[in-house]
C-alpha positions in Angstrom: -0.5 -0.8 4.0 -1.1 -4.0 2.1 -2.6 -7.0 3.8 0.0 -9.5 2.6 2.0 -12.1 4.5 4.8 -13.7 2.5 6.5 -16.9 3.4 10.0 -18.2 2.9 11.8 -16.7 0.0 8.7 -15.7 -2.0 9.0 -12.2 -3.3 6.2 -10.2 -5.0 6.5 -7.5 -7.6 4.5 -4.4 -8.3 1.9 -5.1 -10.9 3.2 -3.9 -14.3 0.9 -1.7 -16.5 1.7 -4.1 -19.4 2.6 -7.8 -18.8 4.6 -7.7 -22.1 7.0 -4.9 -22.6 7.5 -3.0 -25.9 10.6 -5.1 -26.4 8.6 -8.3 -26.2 9.8 -9.3 -22.7 7.2 -11.1 -20.5 7.2 -10.2 -16.8 7.2 -13.3 -14.7 6.5 -13.8 -11.0 4.0 -12.9 -8.3 2.4 -9.4 -8.5 0.7 -7.2 -5.9 -2.4 -6.6 -8.1 -3.9 -7.0 -11.5 -1.9 -6.1 -14.6 -3.6 -3.4 -16.6 -2.9 -4.9 -20.1 -1.3 -8.0 -21.6 0.4 -6.1 -24.4 -0.2 -9.0 -26.7 0.9 -7.0 -29.8 4.4 -6.9 -28.5 4.7 -10.7 -27.7 7.2 -12.6 -29.9 5.6 -16.0 -30.1 7.7 -18.7 -31.8 7.4 -22.4 -32.7 9.7 -25.0 -31.2 12.2 -24.4 -34.0 12.4 -20.8 -33.0 10.6 -19.5 -36.1 8.0 -16.7 -35.7 4.6 -18.2 -35.2 2.0 -17.7 -38.0 -0.9 -15.3 -37.5 -3.2 -18.3 -37.3 -1.0 -19.9 -34.5 -0.9 -16.6 -32.6 -4.7 -16.4 -32.7 -5.7 -20.1 -32.1 -3.0 -20.9 -29.5 -4.2 -18.1 -27.1 -6.7 -19.4 -24.5 -8.7 -17.5 -21.9 -11.3 -18.4 -19.3 -13.0 -16.7 -16.4 -14.8 -18.3 -13.5 -16.9 -17.0 -10.5 -18.2 -19.0 -7.5 -20.8 -17.5 -5.2 -21.7 -19.2 -1.9 -24.7 -18.4 0.2 -25.9 -20.4 3.3 -28.4 -22.1 0.9 -26.9 -22.2 -2.6 -23.7 -22.3 -4.5 -23.5 -20.7 -8.0 -20.7 -21.5 -10.5 -20.3 -19.5 -13.7 -17.6 -20.1 -16.3 -16.9 -18.5 -19.7 -14.0 -19.8 -21.9 -12.7 -18.8 -25.3 -10.5 -21.6 -26.6 -10.6 -20.1 -30.1 -12.0 -23.2 -31.8 -15.0 -22.8 -29.6 -16.5 -20.7 -26.9 -18.0 -22.6 -24.0 -19.6 -21.8 -20.7 -21.8 -23.0 -17.9 -23.9 -21.7 -15.0 -24.9 -24.1 -12.3 -27.0 -23.8 -9.2 -26.4 -26.2 -6.3 -29.0 -26.5 -3.6 -26.9 -27.3 -0.5 -29.7 -28.8 1.7 -31.3 -30.8 -1.1 -27.9 -31.8 -2.6 -29.3 -31.1 -6.1 -27.5 -29.4 -9.0 -29.0 -27.9 -12.1 -27.1 -26.2 -14.9 -27.3 -24.2 -18.1 -24.5 -24.7 -20.7 -23.3 -23.0 -23.9 -21.2 -24.1 -26.8 -20.3 -21.6 -29.6 -18.3 -22.9 -32.6 -15.2 -20.7 -33.3 -16.2 -18.7 -30.2 -18.8 -16.8 -32.3 -21.0 -14.9 -29.9 -18.6 -15.4 -27.0 -16.8 -12.4 -25.6 -14.0 -12.4 -23.0 -12.4 -9.5 -21.1 -9.1 -8.5 -22.7 -7.7 -7.2 -19.4 -7.8 -8.3 -15.7 -8.3 -4.6 -14.8 -11.1 -3.6 -17.2 -13.2 -5.7 -19.5 -16.4 -7.6 -20.2 -17.1 -11.3 -20.8 -20.4 -12.6 -22.0 -22.3 -15.6 -23.3 -25.9 -15.7 -24.3 -28.5 -17.7 -26.1 -32.2 -18.6 -25.8 -31.2 -20.6 -22.7 -30.1 -17.4 -20.9 -27.3 -15.0 -20.4 -24.2 -14.6 -18.2 -22.0 -11.5 -18.0 -18.8 -10.9 -16.1 -17.7 -7.3 -16.0 -14.4 -6.0 -14.5 -14.2 -2.3 -13.6 -10.9 -1.1 -12.3 -10.3 -4.6 -10.8 -13.7 -5.0 -9.2 -15.8 -7.9 -10.6 -19.5 -7.8 -11.3 -21.6 -10.8 -12.2 -24.9 -10.7 -14.0 -26.9 -13.9 -14.6 -30.3 -14.4 -16.2 -31.3 -18.0 -16.6 -34.4 -20.0 -15.8 -33.3 -20.5 -12.2 -31.2 -17.5 -11.4 -31.5 -13.7 -11.8 -28.4 -12.0 -10.3 -26.8 -8.5 -10.4 -23.8 -9.0 -8.0 -20.7 -7.0 -7.1 -17.7 -8.9 -5.6 -15.8 -6.7 -3.2 -12.6 -7.6 -1.4 -12.0 -6.6 2.2 -10.1 -3.3 2.6 -6.4 -3.6 1.5 -6.8 -7.3 0.6 -4.6 -8.4 -2.3 -5.5 -10.9 -5.1 -3.1 -13.7 -6.1 -1.8 -12.5 -9.5 1.1 -14.3 -11.2 2.7 -15.2 -14.6 4.8 -18.3 -15.4 6.5 -19.6 -18.6 4.5 -22.3 -20.2 5.7 -24.9 -22.7 8.5 -23.8 -25.1 7.7 -20.2 -25.7 4.3 -19.5 -24.1 3.2 -18.0 -20.8 0.2 -18.3 -18.5 -1.2 -15.4 -16.4 -3.5 -16.4 -13.5 -5.3 -14.1 -11.1 -7.6 -15.3 -8.3 -9.2 -13.7 -5.2 -11.3 -15.6 -2.6 -13.1 -14.5 0.5 -14.9 -11.6 -1.4 -18.0 -10.0 0.0 -21.1 -10.0 -2.2 -23.5 -7.1 -2.8 -26.4 -6.4 -5.1 -29.4 -8.6 -5.7 -29.9 -12.4 -6.1 -33.2 -14.1 -6.9 -33.4 -17.9 -7.2 -36.6 -19.7 -8.3 -38.3 -16.2 -8.0 -37.3 -16.0 -4.3 -35.0 -13.1 -3.2 -32.0 -14.3 -1.4 -30.2 -12.5 1.5 -26.5 -11.7 0.8 -25.3 -10.7 4.2 -23.4 -14.0 4.6 -22.7 -14.5 0.9 -19.1 -14.9 -0.3 -17.4 -15.3 -3.6 -14.1 -16.0 -5.4 -13.0 -15.5 -9.0 -10.4 -16.9 -11.5 -9.0 -15.0 -14.5 -6.6 -17.1 -16.6 -5.2 -16.4 -20.0 -2.1 -17.0 -22.1 -0.3 -19.3 -24.6 -1.0 -22.4 -22.6 0.1 -26.0 -23.4 -1.8 -27.8 -26.1 -2.5 -30.6 -23.7 -2.8 -29.7 -20.0 -4.5 -30.9 -16.8 -4.9 -29.6 -13.4 -6.3 -30.3 -9.9 -7.8 -27.5 -7.9 -9.4 -26.7 -4.6 -11.2 -23.6 -3.5 -12.9 -22.3 -0.3 -14.9 -19.2 0.5 -16.4 -19.5 4.0 -16.6 -18.4 7.6 -14.8 -20.5 10.2 -15.7 -19.2 13.6 -15.0 -15.5 13.6 -12.6 -15.7 10.6 -13.5 -15.1 7.0 -11.4 -17.6 5.0 -10.5 -17.9 1.3 -8.3 -20.7 -0.2 -7.0 -21.4 -3.6 -4.8 -24.6 -4.2 -3.8 -26.0 -7.6 -1.4 -28.5 -9.1 -0.6 -29.2 -12.8 -0.3 -25.8 -14.5 1.4 -22.9 -12.7 4.5 -24.6 -11.3 7.4 -23.3 -13.5 9.0 -20.8 -11.1 6.1 -20.0 -8.8 2.7 -21.5 -7.9 -0.8 -20.1 -7.3 -1.4 -21.5 -3.8 -2.7 -18.9 -1.4 -4.7 -18.6 1.8 -6.7 -15.5 2.8 -7.5 -14.9 6.4 -9.8 -11.9 6.9 -8.5 -10.5 3.7 -4.8 -11.0 4.6 -2.9 -12.9 1.8 -0.7 -15.8 2.8 1.3 -17.4 0.0 1.8 -21.2 0.3 4.1 -23.7 -1.1 3.4 -26.6 -3.6 0.6 -29.1 -2.8 -0.2 -32.6 -3.8 -3.7 -34.0 -4.5 -4.3 -37.6 -3.7 -7.6 -39.2 -5.1 -8.7 -41.9 -7.5 -10.2 -41.7 -10.9 -10.7 -45.5 -11.0 -14.3 -46.3 -12.2 -14.9 -48.7 -9.3 -14.2 -45.9 -6.8 -17.4 -44.1 -5.7 -17.8 -40.4 -6.4 -18.0 -39.7 -2.7 -14.5 -41.1 -2.0 -12.4 -38.5 -0.1 -9.5 -36.5 -1.4 -6.3 -35.7 0.5 -4.5 -32.4 -0.2 -1.2 -31.8 1.5 2.1 -29.9 1.2 5.5 -31.3 1.8 6.3 -28.5 4.3 3.3 -29.6 6.5 1.5 -26.3 6.2 -1.5 -27.8 4.4 -3.2 -31.0 5.4 -6.8 -31.2 4.2 -9.4 -33.9 3.6 -12.3 -33.3 1.1 -15.5 -35.3 1.1 -17.5 -34.8 -2.2 -21.3 -34.7 -2.2 -22.1 -33.7 -5.8 -20.4 -32.7 -9.0 -20.7 -30.9 -12.3 -19.1 -32.9 -15.1 -18.7 -32.7 -18.8 -16.8 -34.8 -21.4 -16.3 -33.4 -24.9 -14.5 -35.2 -27.7 -14.5 -32.9 -30.7 -11.6 -34.2 -32.8 -9.2 -31.3 -32.3 -10.6 -30.6 -28.9 -11.0 -32.8 -25.8 -12.2 -31.9 -22.4 -12.7 -34.2 -19.4 -14.1 -31.9 -16.6 -15.3 -32.7 -13.1 -15.9 -30.1 -10.5 -17.0 -31.4 -7.1 -18.9 -29.8 -4.3 -18.3 -31.0 -0.8 -16.8 -30.4 2.7 -13.2 -29.8 3.8 -11.6 -30.8 7.1 -8.0 -30.4 8.3 -5.6 -27.6 9.0 -3.6 -24.8 7.3 -0.7 -22.9 8.8 -0.5 -19.3 7.6 2.6 -17.2 7.0 2.7 -16.0 10.6 2.9 -19.6 12.0 -0.8 -19.7 13.1 -2.7 -22.9 12.6 -6.2 -22.6 11.3 -8.4 -25.7 11.8 -10.9 -26.4 9.0 -14.1 -28.1 10.2 -16.8 -29.2 7.8 -16.3 -26.1 5.5 -18.1 -26.2 2.1 -15.9 -25.8 -1.0 -14.9 -27.0 -4.4 -12.4 -29.3 -6.0 -11.7 -29.9 -9.7 -10.0 -32.5 -11.9 -9.7 -31.4 -15.5 -7.9 -32.6 -18.7 -8.0 -30.4 -21.8 -6.6 -30.6 -25.3 -7.1 -27.3 -26.8 
């Protein structure tokens, strides 16, 4: 039995072994698990004049990134590894909740030399390292493992979903002839070992979520995003909301309640980028059908601006607290009260 509650006319498909068939057809829609392989060798990528894309275009236009967030009662850890072909980038931050302090380690690898990404959402390994430290994300039959060795953090963690819990996995058309595959799962239990500032950390209340995204994405893109991994009363909640990328056919919005997956409709993010607006100004996230009505109060952020001629990135990820309500696929209303989570505002030219 799958722990999945669908809403409205949303239909899910069994996960294909290969996202792209031998004939070059891309499978679009929501899946009930990770795809085993992308099948990139079969993809017929074309330019906007319907000519076969060059070998260089096939290589440089494919983008991929993986992100893991771990939340404990005392700390939040965020780890990202991205291969955007022209460069490999990554970060690992540590946020002290009580002190409201954030420290980070970053990596930038020209032409992605020394940057490794998993080539499958089912099995694979992503890694970045330098004298600053090393981060590794390993996926073994769909189970994510995170290893971190930096000046502040030493971690060997396994992220485990609740029994029968399903990830959000989907693929949409992107641009003229591209596609984007996105897989996320929140509300995951955390096992293993975690040491911060040489102090072992308990993991009995630790939770995590991940993001695996890859494909022939738009040359210029931007998105807004929100994520929660937390306990509200007796319930273990996970939330993923986004706007700006996966909206051509289906979206990636989903709410997990004690592992049960509830697919949601489109959402709108209301906030201000105006320089005179303080960083602690609240965000409003809502859906037209009334199922999502959230307020987010930022406390801190991780930000980075890169202007590298061909590449541009304006990245802000906020840490703060959510309030509001979400109605699940069974019609139950869940009230969110001062629950820690993340939002993000990102522009990329890659």
